[in-house]
C-alpha positions in Angstrom: -7.6 -51.0 71.2 -6.0 -54.3 72.0 -8.0 -54.0 75.0 -11.4 -53.4 73.1 -11.0 -56.3 70.8 -10.1 -58.5 74.0 -13.5 -57.6 75.8 -15.6 -59.0 73.4 -13.6 -61.6 72.6 -13.9 -62.6 76.0 -17.6 -62.3 75.6 -17.8 -64.3 72.7 -16.3 -67.0 74.7 -18.0 -67.2 76.9 -20.9 -67.5 74.2 -19.6 -70.5 73.1 -19.1 -72.1 76.9 -22.5 -70.7 77.4 -24.0 -72.7 74.0 -21.6 -75.8 74.5 -23.0 -76.7 78.3 -26.1 -75.6 78.3 -27.4 -76.0 74.0 -25.0 -78.6 72.5 -25.0 -80.0 75.8 -20.8 -81.2 75.4 -18.8 -80.7 77.4 -14.5 -80.6 78.0 -14.4 -78.3 74.8 -11.2 -75.9 74.6 -13.3 -74.2 71.9 -13.7 -70.9 72.4 -10.4 -71.1 74.0 -9.4 -72.0 70.2 -11.3 -68.9 68.3 -10.6 -66.8 70.4 -6.7 -66.8 70.6 -6.1 -67.5 66.7 -7.4 -63.3 66.5 -5.6 -62.6 68.8 -2.7 -65.5 70.0 -2.3 -62.6 73.0 -5.3 -63.3 74.8 -4.7 -64.5 77.6 -1.9 -61.3 78.4 -5.0 -59.4 79.1 -6.7 -60.7 82.0 -7.1 -58.7 84.9 -6.4 -60.0 89.0 -4.2 -63.1 89.5 -2.2 -63.8 91.3 1.6 -65.2 89.6 2.7 -66.2 93.2 -1.2 -68.6 93.3 -1.0 -70.3 90.2 0.6 -73.4 89.5 2.1 -75.2 86.4 2.1 -78.6 86.7 4.2 -80.2 83.8 5.8 -83.2 83.3 5.7 -87.0 81.2 3.3 -88.4 83.5 1.3 -87.6 86.3 0.3 -84.2 85.5 -3.5 -84.2 84.5 -3.6 -86.3 87.9 -0.7 -84.0 89.5 -3.3 -81.3 88.9 -7.0 -82.8 89.8 -5.7 -83.9 93.2 -4.0 -80.5 94.3 -7.4 -78.9 92.7 -9.6 -81.0 94.8 -7.1 -80.6 98.4 -8.0 -76.3 98.6 -11.2 -76.2 97.3 -11.8 -79.4 100.3 -10.3 -76.4 101.8 -12.4 -73.5 100.7 -10.6 -71.6 98.4 -11.7 -70.7 95.7 -10.2 -72.5 92.1 -9.7 -73.2 88.7 -8.2 -75.6 86.6 -7.8 -77.2 83.0 -9.5 -80.7 85.2 -10.4 -81.7 81.0 -6.7 -81.8 79.9 -6.9 -79.4 78.0 -3.2 -78.6 78.2 -2.1 -76.1 75.9 -2.9 -72.7 75.6 -6.0 -72.4 73.9 -7.2 -74.9 76.9 -5.4 -72.4 79.3 -7.9 -69.4 77.3 -11.1 -71.7 78.0 -10.3 -72.4 81.1 -9.8 -68.0 82.0 -12.6 -67.0 80.0 -15.0 -70.1 82.0 -13.3 -68.4 85.5 -13.8 -64.3 85.2 -15.9 -61.2 84.8 -17.3 -59.6 82.0 -13.8 -57.4 82.7 -11.8 -59.8 82.1 -10.9 -59.8 85.9 -9.9 -63.9 87.3 -12.4 -64.5 90.3 -10.2 -67.5 91.8 -8.0 -67.9 94.4 -5.8 -69.5 92.5 -5.5 -71.1 89.0 -3.9 -74.4 88.7 -3.0 -75.1 85.8 -1.9 -78.8 83.8 0.8 -77.6 81.2 1.8 -79.3 77.9 5.9 -79.9 78.0 6.0 -78.1 74.3 3.6 -75.4 75.1 5.1 -74.0 78.4 6.9 -70.8 77.0 4.5 -69.7 74.9 1.5 -70.4 77.9 4.3 -69.0 80.8 5.1 -65.7 77.8 1.0 -65.0 79.3 0.9 -65.9 81.8 4.4 -65.6 83.8 3.7 -68.1 86.9 5.9 -68.7 89.6 5.0 -71.5 90.9 6.3 -75.1 89.4 5.2 -78.1 89.7 7.7 -81.4 87.3 6.9 -84.8 87.9 9.2 -86.6 85.7 10.9 -86.0 82.9 10.8 -89.6 80.4 11.4 -90.9 77.2 8.2 -90.7 76.0 5.7 -90.1 72.6 9.0 -90.2 71.0 7.3 -89.7 67.8 6.3 -85.7 68.8 8.9 -85.5 71.7 12.0 -87.1 70.0 14.7 -87.7 72.7 13.3 -86.3 76.2 16.2 -83.7 76.5 14.3 -81.8 73.8 11.3 -81.0 76.8 13.9 -80.8 79.5 15.5 -77.6 77.0 11.3 -76.2 76.3 10.6 -76.5 80.7 13.6 -75.1 81.5 13.4 -72.1 78.9 10.8 -71.1 81.9 12.5 -71.8 84.9 14.6 -68.3 87.0 15.2 -67.6 90.6 12.1 -66.3 90.5 10.2 -69.6 90.5 9.3 -72.1 94.0 9.8 -75.0 91.8 8.7 -79.1 93.1 11.1 -81.5 92.2 11.3 -84.8 92.2 14.5 -85.4 94.5 14.5 -89.7 93.0 13.7 -88.6 89.1 16.8 -87.1 87.5 16.5 -85.7 84.5 13.6 -83.3 86.7 15.7 -82.8 90.0 18.3 -81.2 87.3 16.2 -78.5 86.6 18.1 -77.7 90.3 20.5 -75.9 88.3 17.9 -73.1 86.9 16.6 -71.7 90.7 18.1 -71.2 94.1 14.3 -72.0 94.8 13.5 -75.7 95.1 11.2 -78.3 97.4 12.5 -81.2 96.2 9.7 -84.2 96.8 10.6 -88.3 97.1 9.5 -92.0 98.2 11.6 -93.8 100.8 12.5 -97.1 100.5 9.7 -99.2 101.1 8.8 -103.2 100.4 6.9 -102.1 97.4 10.6 -100.7 96.3 12.6 -103.2 93.8 16.4 -103.3 91.8 17.2 -105.3 88.3 19.6 -107.4 87.8 20.7 -105.6 84.4 20.2 -107.5 81.3 17.1 -105.1 80.6 17.4 -101.9 82.4 18.2 -98.9 80.8 19.5 -94.8 82.2 20.0 -92.4 80.7 23.0 -89.5 80.9 23.6 -87.3 84.0 22.2 -84.2 83.5 25.1 -82.2 84.8 28.2 -84.3 83.4 26.1 -86.5 80.9 28.0 -89.9 82.7 25.9 -92.3 83.0 23.1 -92.8 86.3 23.1 -95.6 87.9 19.6 -96.4 90.6 20.2 -97.6 93.5 16.7 -99.2 93.7 12.9 -97.7 92.1 9.5 -97.1 93.3 8.5 -96.3 90.0 10.1 -97.4 86.6 13.2 -94.8 86.2 12.0 -93.4 89.7 14.0 -94.6 92.5 17.7 -93.2 94.2 20.2 -92.7 92.2 23.9 -91.7 91.8 25.8 -90.7 88.2 29.0 -93.0 88.1 31.1 -89.7 87.4 29.8 -86.8 89.7 27.9 -85.9 92.8 25.1 -85.6 91.3 22.1 -87.3 93.2 18.9 -87.8 94.6 18.4 -85.1 97.9 19.7 -88.1 100.8 16.8 -86.0 103.7 14.4 -83.9 100.8 12.2 -82.1 101.7 8.3 -84.3 101.8 10.0 -87.6 102.3 7.0 -90.1 102.6 8.4 -92.7 105.1 6.2 -95.6 104.6 2.7 -96.2 102.7 0.5 -98.8 103.7 -2.0 -99.9 101.2 -3.9 -103.2 103.5 -4.7 -99.5 105.4 -4.3 -96.7 102.4 -2.7 -94.5 104.9 0.8 -92.6 103.8 3.3 -91.3 106.3 5.8 -88.3 106.2 7.4 -86.7 108.7 5.6 -88.8 111.4 2.5 -87.8 110.2 -0.2 -90.2 109.1 -2.4 -89.8 105.8 -5.4 -91.2 105.0 -5.7 -91.9 101.3 -8.0 -92.9 98.2 -5.3 -95.0 96.1 -2.0 -96.6 97.2 0.1 -97.3 93.8 3.6 -95.9 93.9 2.8 -93.0 90.5 0.2 -91.9 93.3 2.9 -91.1 95.8 4.6 -89.1 94.9 0.4 -87.4 93.7 0.8 -87.1 97.4 4.2 -85.5 98.5 4.4 -83.1 95.9 0.2 -81.9 97.3 1.6 -81.9 100.4 4.5 -80.1 99.7 2.5 -77.4 97.4 -0.3 -77.5 100.2 2.2 -76.5 102.9 3.3 -74.0 101.1 -0.4 -72.3 100.8 -0.5 -72.5 104.4 -3.1 -75.9 104.4 -3.0 -77.5 107.8 -2.1 -81.0 107.8 -5.8 -81.9 108.9 -7.1 -79.4 105.6 -4.9 -81.7 103.7 -5.5 -85.0 104.3 -9.6 -84.1 104.4 -9.1 -83.0 100.5 -7.3 -87.2 100.1 -9.5 -88.9 101.3 -12.8 -86.7 99.1 -10.4 -87.0 95.9 -12.0 -88.7 92.7 -9.5 -88.7 90.2 -11.6 -88.4 87.2 -9.5 -89.6 84.3 -8.9 -92.1 86.0 -8.3 -95.0 84.4 -9.6 -98.2 85.0 -12.6 -100.2 84.7 -14.6 -103.2 86.2 -17.5 -105.1 84.8 -18.6 -108.6 84.8 -19.6 -111.3 83.2 -21.4 -114.5 83.3 -20.0 -114.2 86.7 -16.7 -113.2 85.7 -14.9 -110.1 87.3 -13.4 -108.4 84.0 -10.5 -106.1 85.5 -9.5 -103.3 82.2 -6.3 -101.0 82.6 -5.8 -98.4 80.1 -2.8 -96.9 79.6 -0.8 -94.0 78.2 1.2 -96.7 75.2 4.1 -94.1 74.8 6.5 -95.2 77.8 7.2 -97.8 80.7 5.8 -96.3 83.8 1.8 -96.8 83.0 2.3 -99.9 81.9 4.5 -100.9 84.6 2.2 -99.4 87.3 -0.6 -101.8 85.4 1.8 -104.8 85.5 2.3 -104.0 89.0 -1.0 -104.8 88.6 -1.3 -107.7 87.9 1.2 -109.2 89.9 0.0 -108.6 93.0 -3.6 -110.3 92.4 -2.2 -113.9 94.2 -5.3 -115.4 92.0 -5.2 -117.0 89.3 -6.2 -115.4 86.9 -6.6 -114.6 82.3 -4.8 -112.0 81.6 -5.3 -110.0 78.0 -2.7 -108.0 76.9 -3.4 -106.3 73.5 -0.5 -103.2 72.3 -0.1 -101.0 68.9 1.2 -98.6 67.1 0.6 -95.3 67.8 -1.9 -93.2 65.2 -1.6 -89.7 66.7 -0.3 -88.7 63.2 0.7 -89.5 60.4 3.7 -91.8 60.0 2.3 -94.1 62.6 5.1 -96.3 64.5 5.6 -98.8 66.3 6.5 -98.6 70.0 7.8 -101.4 70.9 10.8 -100.1 73.6 8.7 -99.7 76.4 8.0 -102.8 77.3 11.5 -104.3 77.1 11.1 -101.1 79.4 8.5 -103.0 82.1 9.5 -105.6 84.7 6.8 -108.6 83.3 8.7 -111.2 85.3 6.4 -111.0 88.6 3.1 -111.2 86.7 4.9 -114.8 84.9 5.2 -116.0 88.4 1.4 -115.5 90.2 -0.8 -118.4 88.7 -2.0 -117.7 85.3 -5.4 -119.9 83.4 -4.0 -117.8 80.9 -2.5 -115.3 78.4 -4.7 -114.1 74.9 -2.5 -111.6 73.2 -3.5 -109.3 70.8 -3.0 -106.9 68.5 -2.7 -106.4 64.3 1.8 -104.8 64.6 3.1 -106.3 67.6 0.9 -109.6 69.0 4.7 -110.5 68.3 7.0 -108.2 70.5 4.6 -108.8 73.9 5.1 -112.3 73.1 8.5 -112.0 73.0 9.0 -110.1 75.6 6.9 -112.2 78.5 9.0 -115.6 77.1 11.7 -113.9 78.0 10.0 -113.5 81.0 9.3 -117.0 82.1 5.8 -117.1 81.0 5.0 -119.9 80.2 3.8 -120.1 76.7 1.4 -123.9 76.5 -1.2 -120.8 77.9 -0.3 -118.0 75.0 -2.2 -117.8 72.6 -1.5 -115.1 70.1 -4.1 -113.0 67.9 -2.1 -110.1 65.2 -5.5 -109.3 65.8 -6.9 -105.5 66.8 -10.7 -106.8 65.6 -12.1 -106.7 70.0 -15.1 -108.8 69.1 -13.0 -111.8 68.0 -10.7 -111.4 71.5 -13.2 -111.2 73.8 -15.2 -114.1 72.5 -12.2 -115.6 74.4 -13.5 -114.3 78.0 -16.2 -117.8 77.0 -13.6 -120.0 76.9 -11.8 -119.1 80.4 -12.7 -121.0 83.0 -11.0 -118.2 85.6 -13.3 -115.8 87.2 -11.2 -113.2 87.0 -9.2 -111.6 84.3 -7.5 -108.6 83.7 -7.6 -106.6 80.6 -4.4 -104.7 79.7 -4.2 -101.9 76.9 -4.0 -98.2 75.4 -6.7 -96.0 75.9 -7.6 -96.3 72.3 -10.4 -99.3 72.3 -12.4 -98.0 75.0 -15.0 -97.1 73.6 -15.4 -100.5 71.3 -14.6 -102.4 74.8 -17.9 -100.5 76.2 -19.5 -101.1 73.1 -18.9 -104.9 72.9 -20.0 -104.9 76.7 -23.4 -103.1 75.9 -24.0 -105.0 73.0 -23.1 -108.2 74.9 -25.8 -106.1 77.6 -28.1 -106.0 75.4 -28.1 -109.6 73.9 -27.7 -111.6 77.1 -28.1 -109.4 80.3 -25.0 -110.7 81.8 -22.8 -107.8 82.2 -23.4 -105.4 84.7 
C-alpha cells in the first residue's frame, strides 16, 4: 500500500513540477516536495536505483551551495549525469523535489550521481531516508545564532549520521570540522598552505573555540579565512594535519591558477573561500575517477549561479555590490578582503542590519567585531557611508577601533535605500563599494531600475 501511495504522490509531484515550469513559470520551488512529504513522511525512502556510494551530502556553516554547485558542474563537464538541489532547497522537501525531477515514472533514480546541499539541522532526518556514504563538511562555525545556538549543537546533529561506513571529506584547518575524524576511519583531508594572503591576529579581537577533543583552547598559527587556518590545541595533540591529502600549495590571483601536488589548475574564482571549494572538489572528483584534466575543464566552465556580487555603473561611476550572509564573520570577511585589495581611492557604503528571518528579530553584532576592518582603513577612502536603523553606530564604532578616519564617515541610522543611495551623487570617486546583506537586493535593483528609467544613466 505504501508503494502505491508513493507512486501516486510521485506522479502528482511531477505534475506540480511541470505546471510550475511551463504554466506558472516559476523555477527553484520545492512545492512538490512539500506536498508529497506532508502526505507520506518517508516518501524519499521509496526511490529505487540509488547507489549510495554515489550520493554526496555537502553540509557545514559556509560554502555548502558553492561547493555543491561546483562539484556537480565538474562531474557534468566530464560527461556524467548529476542530480542536485542547485537552488539551495536543502531540507527534506527540497531533496524530495530533486528526486521527483530526476526519476522515472516508476520511481527509479535516473542519474549517475546525486550531489545534495544539506541543512545542518536536517541532516539526521534526510540521512534516515537517504543513507549517503559520502559527506563533505565545509566548516562548523558560529552562524544563525537565533536558530542554531552554539556550533557544538550543529556538530552533534552532523555527528549523529557519521560512522565507519561513511567517507568524510574534512577541512584539515577548521577545528570543529576536523573533529569528526573521531567518528570514522575513512577520512580525506583538504587545506590551503600558508601563502601571501594568509594573516595572523594581534589578539585584541581574537576569538577562539574549545578543542573538540579535550575542551581546551585552540590557538591559530595563521588564518586563510576567518577562523580557518593552521591551528593546534594548547593542551592535547589535536592539530592541523601537517600533510593533508589535498593541499593547495599556492594560488595566484593574477593568473587565476591553483597548485596542488605540483599540478597547476586554471580556475575562475580566487578568493580563499573558493580555494577551499576547489580543494575538496579535487579530492572528491579524484575519488570518483576523474582525471586532473577533466577536473580542470570543470573548474573553467563553472559559474556560480548564486554568486553574491553585482557590478553596475551610475553616471560613470562603477558600483560593486558585495552581498554577504549577515550571520557570521566569514562571509563578511570575504567582502572586506575584496575591498581592501583594491588600492584605488574608493567610497564604501556599509549597511549591517537586524536579523528578521522569524520572530523575535534580533541584532547580531559579534560577527563584525570578529572581522578585520583594519586593512580597509589603510587604503585610500574618500567617504564611508554607514547605514542601518539598528546597528549603524555599532558598525561605526568597530571601524573607529580599526583606525578609520572618522572625519570621512557619515552615519545614517536608517534603512531607507533611496536616501542612502542618493549619496552616490555626492561621491567624487568613480569607485564605489556597497557591503550589505542579501535582504535589500530587490530594493537595490529596483532603485537602479527606477533611476535608469528616469535618467537613462545606469547600465
